[in-house]
VEXMI-41681 format. One record per residue (C-alpha): x negated, y negated, z negated; residue number from 1. Coordinates in nm, 3 decimals, padded with zeros to 5 digits. Each point is the difference from the previous one (the first is absolute). Layout:
BEGIN
<atom x="X" y="Y" z="Z" n="NUM"/>
...
//
This chain:
BEGIN
<atom x="-07.681" y="-15.147" z="11.383" n="1"/>
<atom x="00.029" y="00.354" z="-00.149" n="2"/>
<atom x="-00.260" y="00.245" z="00.134" n="3"/>
<atom x="00.087" y="00.218" z="00.315" n="4"/>
<atom x="00.077" y="00.268" z="-00.244" n="5"/>
<atom x="00.200" y="-00.152" z="-00.300" n="6"/>
<atom x="00.180" y="00.251" z="-00.234" n="7"/>
<atom x="00.080" y="-00.163" z="-00.315" n="8"/>
<atom x="-00.129" y="00.216" z="-00.304" n="9"/>
<atom x="00.010" y="00.343" z="00.140" n="10"/>
<atom x="-00.246" y="00.214" z="00.189" n="11"/>
<atom x="-00.025" y="00.052" z="00.364" n="12"/>
<atom x="-00.167" y="00.216" z="00.250" n="13"/>
<atom x="-00.158" y="-00.117" z="00.340" n="14"/>
<atom x="00.238" y="00.063" z="00.281" n="15"/>
<atom x="-00.086" y="00.272" z="00.248" n="16"/>
<atom x="00.163" y="00.161" z="00.299" n="17"/>
<atom x="00.190" y="00.326" z="-00.036" n="18"/>
<atom x="-00.054" y="00.276" z="00.237" n="19"/>
<atom x="00.183" y="00.343" z="00.067" n="20"/>
<atom x="00.290" y="-00.118" z="-00.214" n="21"/>
<atom x="00.224" y="00.293" z="00.122" n="22"/>
<atom x="-00.265" y="00.269" z="-00.093" n="23"/>
<atom x="-00.117" y="-00.132" z="-00.331" n="24"/>
<atom x="00.171" y="-00.088" z="-00.318" n="25"/>
<atom x="-00.112" y="-00.258" z="-00.263" n="26"/>
<atom x="00.081" y="-00.043" z="-00.372" n="27"/>
<atom x="00.153" y="-00.292" z="-00.190" n="28"/>
<atom x="-00.099" y="-00.052" z="-00.359" n="29"/>
<atom x="00.246" y="-00.123" z="-00.268" n="30"/>
<atom x="-00.186" y="-00.338" z="00.001" n="31"/>
<atom x="-00.030" y="-00.047" z="00.383" n="32"/>
<atom x="00.199" y="-00.189" z="00.268" n="33"/>
<atom x="-00.072" y="00.105" z="00.357" n="34"/>
<atom x="00.020" y="-00.284" z="00.251" n="35"/>
<atom x="-00.038" y="00.074" z="00.370" n="36"/>
<atom x="00.032" y="-00.252" z="00.297" n="37"/>
<atom x="00.011" y="00.048" z="00.373" n="38"/>
<atom x="-00.072" y="-00.262" z="00.252" n="39"/>
<atom x="00.257" y="00.063" z="00.283" n="40"/>
<atom x="-00.107" y="-00.222" z="00.290" n="41"/>
<atom x="-00.231" y="00.266" z="00.159" n="42"/>
<atom x="00.273" y="00.268" z="-00.042" n="43"/>
<atom x="00.133" y="00.183" z="00.329" n="44"/>
<atom x="00.325" y="00.105" z="00.103" n="45"/>
<atom x="-00.092" y="00.354" z="-00.087" n="46"/>
<atom x="-00.071" y="-00.100" z="-00.357" n="47"/>
<atom x="00.343" y="-00.157" z="-00.020" n="48"/>
<atom x="00.171" y="00.312" z="00.137" n="49"/>
<atom x="-00.204" y="00.231" z="-00.232" n="50"/>
<atom x="00.079" y="-00.213" z="-00.321" n="51"/>
<atom x="00.396" y="-00.017" z="00.094" n="52"/>
<atom x="-00.003" y="00.379" z="-00.017" n="53"/>
<atom x="-00.096" y="-00.028" z="-00.389" n="54"/>
<atom x="00.310" y="-00.194" z="-00.068" n="55"/>
<atom x="00.339" y="00.110" z="-00.095" n="56"/>
<atom x="00.337" y="-00.072" z="00.168" n="57"/>
<atom x="00.063" y="-00.314" z="-00.236" n="58"/>
<atom x="-00.341" y="-00.137" z="00.051" n="59"/>
<atom x="00.042" y="00.026" z="00.379" n="60"/>
<atom x="00.340" y="-00.165" z="-00.015" n="61"/>
<atom x="-00.152" y="-00.298" z="-00.199" n="62"/>
<atom x="-00.281" y="-00.023" z="00.245" n="63"/>
<atom x="00.233" y="-00.008" z="00.298" n="64"/>
<atom x="00.181" y="-00.305" z="-00.152" n="65"/>
<atom x="-00.291" y="-00.230" z="00.025" n="66"/>
<atom x="00.034" y="-00.234" z="00.298" n="67"/>
<atom x="-00.367" y="-00.047" z="00.088" n="68"/>
<atom x="-00.202" y="00.288" z="00.098" n="69"/>
<atom x="-00.308" y="-00.115" z="-00.200" n="70"/>
<atom x="00.208" y="-00.012" z="-00.319" n="71"/>
<atom x="00.141" y="00.346" z="00.068" n="72"/>
<atom x="-00.362" y="00.144" z="00.057" n="73"/>
<atom x="-00.118" y="-00.168" z="-00.326" n="74"/>
<atom x="00.292" y="00.166" z="-00.200" n="75"/>
<atom x="-00.069" y="00.343" z="00.157" n="76"/>
<atom x="-00.383" y="-00.023" z="-00.070" n="77"/>
<atom x="00.070" y="-00.103" z="-00.358" n="78"/>
<atom x="00.222" y="00.280" z="-00.058" n="79"/>
<atom x="-00.227" y="00.241" z="00.166" n="80"/>
<atom x="-00.270" y="-00.123" z="-00.216" n="81"/>
<atom x="00.179" y="00.055" z="-00.329" n="82"/>
<atom x="00.100" y="00.344" z="00.106" n="83"/>
<atom x="-00.350" y="00.090" z="00.074" n="84"/>
<atom x="-00.126" y="-00.140" z="-00.331" n="85"/>
<atom x="00.259" y="00.218" z="-00.187" n="86"/>
<atom x="-00.101" y="00.316" z="00.193" n="87"/>
<atom x="-00.362" y="-00.073" z="-00.062" n="88"/>
<atom x="00.026" y="-00.053" z="-00.371" n="89"/>
<atom x="00.306" y="00.213" z="-00.098" n="90"/>
<atom x="-00.024" y="00.298" z="00.230" n="91"/>
<atom x="00.327" y="-00.008" z="00.183" n="92"/>
<atom x="00.023" y="-00.045" z="00.359" n="93"/>
<atom x="00.039" y="-00.350" z="00.137" n="94"/>
<atom x="00.325" y="00.072" z="00.186" n="95"/>
<atom x="00.148" y="00.173" z="-00.310" n="96"/>
<atom x="00.030" y="-00.301" z="-00.243" n="97"/>
<atom x="00.352" y="-00.153" z="-00.065" n="98"/>
<atom x="00.082" y="-00.333" z="-00.141" n="99"/>
<atom x="00.260" y="-00.188" z="-00.168" n="100"/>
<atom x="00.069" y="-00.325" z="-00.193" n="101"/>
<atom x="-00.026" y="-00.016" z="-00.378" n="102"/>
<atom x="00.233" y="-00.181" z="-00.216" n="103"/>
<atom x="-00.126" y="-00.350" z="00.096" n="104"/>
<atom x="-00.012" y="00.090" z="00.370" n="105"/>
<atom x="-00.366" y="00.044" z="00.014" n="106"/>
<atom x="-00.128" y="00.291" z="00.239" n="107"/>
<atom x="-00.086" y="00.310" z="-00.195" n="108"/>
<atom x="-00.076" y="00.365" z="00.077" n="109"/>
<atom x="00.311" y="00.204" z="-00.014" n="110"/>
<atom x="00.039" y="00.247" z="-00.286" n="111"/>
<atom x="-00.041" y="00.321" z="00.200" n="112"/>
<atom x="-00.346" y="-00.117" z="00.136" n="113"/>
<atom x="-00.115" y="-00.185" z="-00.328" n="114"/>
<atom x="-00.240" y="00.274" z="-00.136" n="115"/>
<atom x="-00.222" y="-00.123" z="-00.141" n="116"/>
<atom x="00.162" y="-00.346" z="-00.054" n="117"/>
<atom x="-00.146" y="-00.279" z="00.168" n="118"/>
<atom x="00.041" y="-00.379" z="00.071" n="119"/>
<atom x="-00.049" y="-00.148" z="00.331" n="120"/>
<atom x="00.026" y="-00.343" z="00.184" n="121"/>
<atom x="-00.058" y="-00.100" z="00.357" n="122"/>
<atom x="-00.024" y="-00.329" z="00.201" n="123"/>
<atom x="-00.053" y="-00.086" z="00.364" n="124"/>
<atom x="-00.082" y="-00.313" z="00.197" n="125"/>
<atom x="-00.116" y="-00.063" z="00.364" n="126"/>
<atom x="-00.322" y="00.191" z="00.062" n="127"/>
<atom x="-00.027" y="00.172" z="-00.362" n="128"/>
<atom x="00.190" y="00.259" z="-00.203" n="129"/>
<atom x="-00.065" y="00.108" z="-00.345" n="130"/>
<atom x="00.124" y="00.243" z="-00.286" n="131"/>
<atom x="-00.070" y="00.052" z="-00.348" n="132"/>
<atom x="00.057" y="00.335" z="-00.200" n="133"/>
<atom x="-00.036" y="00.079" z="-00.375" n="134"/>
<atom x="00.105" y="00.282" z="-00.210" n="135"/>
<atom x="00.142" y="-00.235" z="-00.278" n="136"/>
<atom x="00.094" y="-00.347" z="-00.061" n="137"/>
<atom x="00.155" y="-00.288" z="00.209" n="138"/>
<atom x="-00.186" y="-00.130" z="00.302" n="139"/>
<atom x="00.058" y="-00.249" z="00.261" n="140"/>
<atom x="-00.186" y="-00.104" z="00.314" n="141"/>
<atom x="00.023" y="-00.261" z="00.268" n="142"/>
<atom x="-00.201" y="-00.083" z="00.303" n="143"/>
<atom x="00.033" y="-00.313" z="00.213" n="144"/>
<atom x="-00.168" y="-00.143" z="00.318" n="145"/>
<atom x="-00.169" y="-00.326" z="-00.072" n="146"/>
<atom x="00.229" y="-00.221" z="00.233" n="147"/>
<atom x="-00.077" y="-00.378" z="-00.032" n="148"/>
<atom x="00.354" y="-00.074" z="00.137" n="149"/>
<atom x="00.162" y="00.202" z="-00.277" n="150"/>
<atom x="-00.211" y="-00.134" z="-00.276" n="151"/>
<atom x="00.236" y="-00.263" z="-00.079" n="152"/>
<atom x="-00.101" y="-00.238" z="-00.285" n="153"/>
<atom x="00.355" y="-00.114" z="-00.037" n="154"/>
<atom x="00.104" y="00.368" z="-00.079" n="155"/>
<atom x="-00.267" y="00.005" z="-00.278" n="156"/>
<atom x="00.118" y="-00.335" z="-00.152" n="157"/>
<atom x="00.344" y="00.130" z="00.003" n="158"/>
<atom x="-00.038" y="00.363" z="-00.113" n="159"/>
<atom x="-00.361" y="00.024" z="-00.171" n="160"/>
<atom x="-00.078" y="-00.086" z="-00.362" n="161"/>
<atom x="-00.133" y="-00.332" z="-00.063" n="162"/>
<atom x="-00.353" y="00.131" z="-00.072" n="163"/>
<atom x="-00.013" y="00.187" z="00.322" n="164"/>
<atom x="00.101" y="-00.301" z="00.191" n="165"/>
<atom x="-00.270" y="-00.192" z="-00.178" n="166"/>
<atom x="-00.236" y="00.284" z="00.110" n="167"/>
<atom x="00.095" y="-00.048" z="00.354" n="168"/>
<atom x="-00.039" y="-00.379" z="00.000" n="169"/>
<atom x="-00.359" y="00.039" z="-00.151" n="170"/>
<atom x="-00.094" y="00.207" z="00.306" n="171"/>
<atom x="-00.143" y="-00.163" z="00.321" n="172"/>
<atom x="00.278" y="00.012" z="00.274" n="173"/>
<atom x="-00.185" y="00.274" z="00.202" n="174"/>
<atom x="00.002" y="00.234" z="-00.304" n="175"/>
<atom x="00.378" y="-00.054" z="-00.093" n="176"/>
<atom x="00.152" y="00.266" z="00.214" n="177"/>
<atom x="-00.223" y="00.291" z="-00.128" n="178"/>
<atom x="00.080" y="-00.123" z="-00.341" n="179"/>
<atom x="00.362" y="-00.046" z="00.068" n="180"/>
<atom x="00.002" y="00.403" z="00.115" n="181"/>
<atom x="-00.207" y="00.083" z="-00.306" n="182"/>
<atom x="00.284" y="-00.133" z="-00.236" n="183"/>
<atom x="00.280" y="00.124" z="00.221" n="184"/>
<atom x="-00.124" y="00.353" z="00.024" n="185"/>
<atom x="-00.075" y="00.013" z="-00.384" n="186"/>
<atom x="00.348" y="-00.124" z="-00.079" n="187"/>
<atom x="00.178" y="00.232" z="00.242" n="188"/>
<atom x="-00.203" y="00.310" z="-00.122" n="189"/>
<atom x="00.076" y="-00.085" z="-00.363" n="190"/>
<atom x="00.385" y="-00.033" z="00.091" n="191"/>
<atom x="-00.012" y="00.326" z="00.209" n="192"/>
<atom x="-00.163" y="00.174" z="-00.298" n="193"/>
<atom x="00.275" y="-00.104" z="-00.251" n="194"/>
<atom x="00.270" y="00.077" z="00.274" n="195"/>
<atom x="00.161" y="-00.334" z="00.040" n="196"/>
<atom x="-00.140" y="-00.097" z="00.320" n="197"/>
<atom x="00.016" y="-00.399" z="00.084" n="198"/>
<atom x="00.321" y="00.001" z="-00.219" n="199"/>
<atom x="-00.203" y="-00.147" z="-00.291" n="200"/>
<atom x="-00.094" y="-00.357" z="00.004" n="201"/>
<atom x="-00.369" y="-00.019" z="00.119" n="202"/>
<atom x="-00.075" y="-00.300" z="-00.221" n="203"/>
<atom x="00.090" y="00.199" z="-00.319" n="204"/>
<atom x="-00.352" y="00.146" z="00.013" n="205"/>
<atom x="-00.346" y="-00.123" z="00.113" n="206"/>
<atom x="-00.333" y="00.145" z="00.095" n="207"/>
<atom x="-00.356" y="-00.121" z="-00.070" n="208"/>
<atom x="-00.329" y="00.162" z="00.122" n="209"/>
<atom x="-00.335" y="00.131" z="-00.117" n="210"/>
<atom x="00.134" y="00.238" z="-00.120" n="211"/>
<atom x="00.357" y="00.003" z="00.160" n="212"/>
<atom x="00.252" y="-00.047" z="-00.286" n="213"/>
<atom x="00.372" y="-00.054" z="-00.033" n="214"/>
<atom x="00.182" y="-00.250" z="-00.240" n="215"/>
<atom x="00.372" y="-00.052" z="-00.056" n="216"/>
<atom x="00.164" y="-00.337" z="-00.054" n="217"/>
<atom x="00.220" y="00.110" z="-00.278" n="218"/>
<atom x="00.013" y="00.340" z="-00.163" n="219"/>
<atom x="00.027" y="00.257" z="00.276" n="220"/>
<atom x="-00.241" y="00.282" z="00.051" n="221"/>
<atom x="-00.321" y="00.079" z="-00.191" n="222"/>
<atom x="-00.294" y="-00.122" z="00.211" n="223"/>
<atom x="-00.242" y="00.252" z="-00.162" n="224"/>
<atom x="00.182" y="00.301" z="00.135" n="225"/>
<atom x="-00.060" y="-00.102" z="00.376" n="226"/>
<atom x="-00.315" y="00.060" z="00.202" n="227"/>
<atom x="-00.028" y="-00.184" z="00.344" n="228"/>
<atom x="-00.245" y="00.057" z="00.290" n="229"/>
<atom x="-00.065" y="-00.183" z="00.322" n="230"/>
<atom x="-00.152" y="00.262" z="00.254" n="231"/>
<atom x="-00.226" y="-00.067" z="00.298" n="232"/>
<atom x="00.218" y="00.122" z="00.289" n="233"/>
<atom x="-00.146" y="-00.247" z="00.252" n="234"/>
<atom x="-00.064" y="-00.362" z="00.079" n="235"/>
<atom x="00.355" y="-00.059" z="00.138" n="236"/>
<atom x="00.209" y="00.159" z="-00.279" n="237"/>
<atom x="00.049" y="-00.027" z="-00.372" n="238"/>
<atom x="00.082" y="00.313" z="-00.184" n="239"/>
<atom x="00.107" y="-00.027" z="-00.361" n="240"/>
<atom x="00.097" y="00.272" z="-00.251" n="241"/>
<atom x="00.182" y="-00.009" z="-00.352" n="242"/>
<atom x="-00.028" y="00.293" z="-00.248" n="243"/>
<atom x="00.166" y="00.061" z="-00.318" n="244"/>
<atom x="-00.291" y="00.106" z="-00.213" n="245"/>
<atom x="00.192" y="00.037" z="-00.325" n="246"/>
<atom x="-00.133" y="00.376" z="-00.023" n="247"/>
<atom x="-00.370" y="-00.123" z="-00.004" n="248"/>
<atom x="-00.282" y="-00.059" z="00.241" n="249"/>
<atom x="00.061" y="-00.049" z="00.365" n="250"/>
<atom x="-00.239" y="00.122" z="00.299" n="251"/>
<atom x="00.083" y="-00.117" z="00.356" n="252"/>
<atom x="-00.093" y="00.257" z="00.251" n="253"/>
<atom x="00.002" y="-00.187" z="00.345" n="254"/>
<atom x="-00.035" y="00.152" z="00.345" n="255"/>
<atom x="00.002" y="-00.125" z="00.356" n="256"/>
<atom x="00.168" y="00.240" z="00.217" n="257"/>
<atom x="-00.042" y="00.056" z="00.391" n="258"/>
<atom x="00.295" y="00.045" z="00.224" n="259"/>
<atom x="-00.127" y="00.337" z="00.097" n="260"/>
<atom x="00.010" y="00.120" z="-00.359" n="261"/>
<atom x="00.370" y="-00.013" z="-00.031" n="262"/>
//
């Protein structure tokens, strides 16, 4: 089992809680990737209303299309978290940011608000939302709740690489759900980083651990350009991060954020 803080070959800071986000500003180094997460289960209706005010018209329309109230709230929380991060690190008010899709359909900061240039990615699941921001390079993030009913071993046998299926088979049955989601979140984080989503075959690349590394079945990407991390966002969730480190060393800067900070 990887340690609670498993981050491949990069460096990482210890998580800490952010305070006074709207009054203070931070800096983000060239080699740093900021990752924030927010547990939403204790959030209040006042929190949701406040966060909704940060979103633009398009985001509010997208939120309204969710059929379930809980899903709608997680979407709102994730986008408010991202906007707060961008404001904190890049000195533009949270509500002022505008977004678009790049050539591959991946969300990006619109040109009129992309100064300085930045990369971001967000993910949300029941009970937890997260966002990652960097000033350069491709990044992808994914979070999933550990749900035994969704940790389907037949899905792994169909879609995962043979070595990953063997890894799951080697685990005690009680440990298979968490390992299933470790692999799933790493795979999705990588696919989000390269901009393909789940359109690329999941069995065409594989992960192993200690440290976390990626390999490719035939040709494909360069494994050495990627850095992966699994962050300690709580006992009931798995949060994974993929970072293109072709420009050098990577330092992950993680923070747990409270609802009142956004």
